[in-house]
N, C-alpha and C positions, 0 to 999 in steps of 0.2 A: 832132083829139084830142090834147091835151097830156097827156102821161103823167108823173105825179110819183112813181110808185113807184120804188124802188131797182132800177136795172138793172145795177149795176156790180160791182166786184171786191171782195167782202167776204172778207178774209183771216181765216179762222177759226183758233182755237188748234189744232184738230186738223190743219188744212192746213199750218200752219207746222211742226208737229212730225212730220208724216207724210213718209215717203219716204226714198230714199237719195240719194246725191250726184249732181250733174250735171256736165257739162263746164264745166270752168271758163268869130271873129265879134265880135259886140259884146255886152257883158253885157246880159242882158235881152231880146235879140232872139229872137223866137219864130218857129218855122216855117221857119227857114233850111235848105234842103236841104244835106246833106253829101255827096251823091253827084252823079250825072248827069255833071258835067264831068270826073271822073277815073275813071270806070268803077266807082266805089263805089256800092252801093245807097243809096237815099235814107234808109233807116233807119240807115245807118252801120255795121251789123254785117258780119261776114265774108261775102264773096261766096258762099262755099260753105255758109252757114248754111241751115237748113231753111226759113227765111222767104224766102230769096233765090234758091232753086233752082226752076227751072220744072219743071212736071210733064210726064212723057212722055205721048204721045198714048194709049198703051195701058196706062195706069196700072192696077194691080190694085185691085179693090174688096174690101171686107170681105164675107164670105159673107152676112152679115145686113144689108148696106147699106140695102136698101129698108126694112126694119123700123126701123132706127135713124133714118133720115130721116123716116119716118112719125111717129115719136115727136116729133121736132123740129117737124114740121108741126102736130102736135096741140098742142104747147106754144104755138106761134104762135096757133092758133085760139082757145085757151082763155085767152090772156093778151093782151088788147087787139086781137087779130086783125091785128097788123102786124109787119113786120120793120123795126125802127127803126134810126136812126143816132144814136148818142150823141155829142153835141158838147160843149156847155158844162156838162152835168150827167152825172155818172158816166162821164166819159171822163178826159182829162188835158190840161192845157196843156203845151206843149213849149218849153223854153227852151234856147237855145244861148248859152253864155257864153264870154267871152274869158279869156285866161290871167290877166289882171289883175282878174278879178271878185273882189270881197271874199269871203273864206271865213269861215265861222262854224261853231263847234262846236254841232251840234244835240243835243237831249236826247231820250232814249228815254222816251216818255210812258207806256208799259206799260198801254195801255187794255185789254189782254186779261188783266191780272193774272198775267203770266208773267215775274217778275223774273229768272228763270234765263236768259232770252234776251238780257238786256242786254249781256253780253260778245260775243254772236254778232253783234250789229249795231253794236257800238262803233266799229269801223273805218269803217263806212259813214257814221257821223254825225260823225266826228272833225273833218273839214275840208271842208265842203260849200260850193262856190262859190255864193253866194246873192245873186242880183241884187235890187236894191231893189224892183223891180216884180213879184217872184215872187208868184204866186197859186196856189191849188189849185182842183180841180174843185168845182163845186157838188154838193150831196148829201153823204151821210154818209161816202163814200169819201175825200173831200178829198185826191185824188191830185195829184201833180205829177211832172214829168219834166225832168231837167237833163242836157244834154250839154256837155262841155268838150273840143272837138276838139283844142285845143293840147296837152292832156295825155292825150288819147285815153281819157277817163274818162266814165262814164255813171252816173247815179243815178236811181232813182225811189222815191217814198215814198207811203205810205198813211196816212190820217188825220194829215196834216201840218197844223200850226197855228202861227200866230205870236201871241205874247203882246203885251201892251200896250207892253212895252219893246223890241219888235222881235226878240225871240229866237224861234228856230224849234225845233219838236219834231216827232217822228213816232212813231207806234205801230209801224210796220214799214216795210220797204223794203230797199234795198240799193245797193251800188256795184259796178260792173264796170270793172276796169282793162283797158286794151288792148282796148277794145270793138271796134275795127276788125278784130281777129283772133278775136273771140268769136262763137260760133254763135247768140247771142241767147238765152242760157240763164243764169239766175243760178245760182251755187253754192247748193245746198240748205242751209238753208231761207230764203234771202234772196229779196227781190223783193216788189213791192206786190201782185201778183196772187196768187190762191190756187194757181196752177200754177207759180209761179217763173219765169214768162215775162215779159220786159221789156215794159212799155207802149210804149216807143219802137220795139220791133221790128215791131209790127203796126198801130199807130194810123195811120190815113190822114191825111196832111198836106194842109193847104190848098194848099200849093205844088204837090203832086202833081196835085190836081184842076185847078189852074190851067194846068199844063203838059201835062195830058192823058194821064198815064201813071203807073201805080203799079207799081213794080218789086219788090214783095215780097208775101208772103201777107198777107191781112187776118185779122181775128179773127171769131169767132162766140161769142156768149153765149146760152145757152138756160136754161130754167127747171129742168128735171130732168136731172141728170147722174148717171151710174152711181156708186153708192157704192163706196168703196175701190178705185177704178180710175183709173189715170192712164196715159197713152200718151206715149211720147217725142214731142216734146221736153219735156213737162211733167215736173217733178221731184217734184210732190206734187199733192194734189187735195183738194177739199172736197165730193166727190160726196154727193148727198143722197137717192138713190132706188135701191132694189134692183131689178135687172132687166137681163138680158143684152142686151136690145135697146135699151138706152139708151146715148147717146154717152158715151164716156170723156173726161175733161178731158185736153187735149193731143192728142186725135185729129184727124187731118187730113181735110179734105173738099175737094171741088172742085165747081164748077158744071159740069154736063154741057156739053161743048163743042158739043153739038148745039143748045143754046139760042142763038137769034139775038139777040145783045145790041142790035142795031140797032132792035129793036122797042121798046126803052125810050125814053120821051120825054125823060127827064132826062139831060143830058150827064154829070153826076156819076155817075148810076146806070150809065151805059154804061161809064165808066172803071172803076168798082168791079167790075162784072160781068166785065169782061175780066180783071182781076186774079184774080178767083175762078176763072176758067177756066185761066189760065196758071200761077198760083202756088198757088192754093187758099185755103182758110180753115183756121184752127186754133182749136179750141175752148179758150178761155183761162180760162173762168170760168162760174159759174152766176149767174143774176140773176132779176129779176122779169118779164122778157119776152125775146123773141128780138131781139137787137141786134148791131150792129157798131160799132166805135169810130172816130170821126174827132176830130182835135185840137180842143181848146177854142179858140174863135175870139176870146176876149176880149183876149189880148195883141195879136193882129193888129188888132182893132178900135181899140185904144188908139192905134195908129200910123196909122190910116187913117180918122180922123174919126168913129169910132163905127159905121162901116158893117159889118154882118155879111156876110162874103163868101159864105156858104153860099146866100143867097137867089139870087144870080146864077148860082152854080155848079150848084145843084140845080134851080132852077125859073126860068130866064131869061125865059120867056114868061108868067109869073104865072098859071099854070093851077091853082095850088093855093092855098087860103087862107093868108094870111101866117102864118109860123111853123110850118106843118104839113108842109112838104116832107120834113123829116128823118124823119117817121114813115111816109111813104107811098111814097117814090120807089123803094124796093126791093120794094115790093109787087107790081110787075109781073113779078118773077122768080118763077116757080113754085117754091116751096121744095122741092117733091117732086123737082125736077131737081137737087138736091144729091146728091152721091155720097159715101159714107163709105169712106175708105181703111182698109186693115188696121191694127190696133193696132201702134204702134211703126214705122210706115212711114218708111223712110229712115234708121232708126237706124244709126249706124256700127257 
């Protein structure tokens, strides 16, 4: 089942304006881990960030955890019946660029007809290291993520586009300076997601699946999110449905540790499920189905003869029809074994 409906991070005008403030290689190389060898998390953000802290065995649960999870399960059942993994569509490519990467002044495209936001994003667009092979995700989100380790700076953008002259623009996004000390939260109202949470903080890397371990929380997107409700670390929300038993954007979940991940036939699914137990999942957006993000493989494919790495990582024994593994490998996880943590769990 190939799903073409939008799954991704639609940044609404209301989401951008809503909420209070939050806590503050080689050009074109994609997927290069920034951690592992120096005890830094692979996502590059602070070791103490909510993404990068493991959950205690006896973590408290929200009093209505079962009801919240039942609603997520209903969203799955009523929207394609799968828990998918977004890769090349409605996810993000991740680019690690060197100090000498050419910079470009990007333009604010104002696709939301909110000219008053131009000064807010101006600094984020002023000098973006823009590799010549930069691309955006497929689908209307047109997201992209850029790290520059040499300057300890991070960018992500939404509805980023390149014109015929090679000039780039974005409708929204943001820059995080000193990202290695940042908790993985944009200053409100910046950031490509509707929650102000960086794509690079939670997106699963190809390299992580290759080395067999994810050392950060992953994300969750579902169809119905509670209106006017965001939970730390989210700084804003675009919740769409009234109801106290619906999940809030930013709310943290975990996969019940009682679930035996070794029952999953896919190596990638086992790695992802362990991360869901150890670090959890954070609800980063609403979308057209229940999904989790992994990085766009196209930059990797460009360097490796056009071979999509996800086939071997997700379905090495070819048990699933070609191209379908990303839509089914998480399906063996009983979604009802997710557990909702209290709102603002872990907030300093």
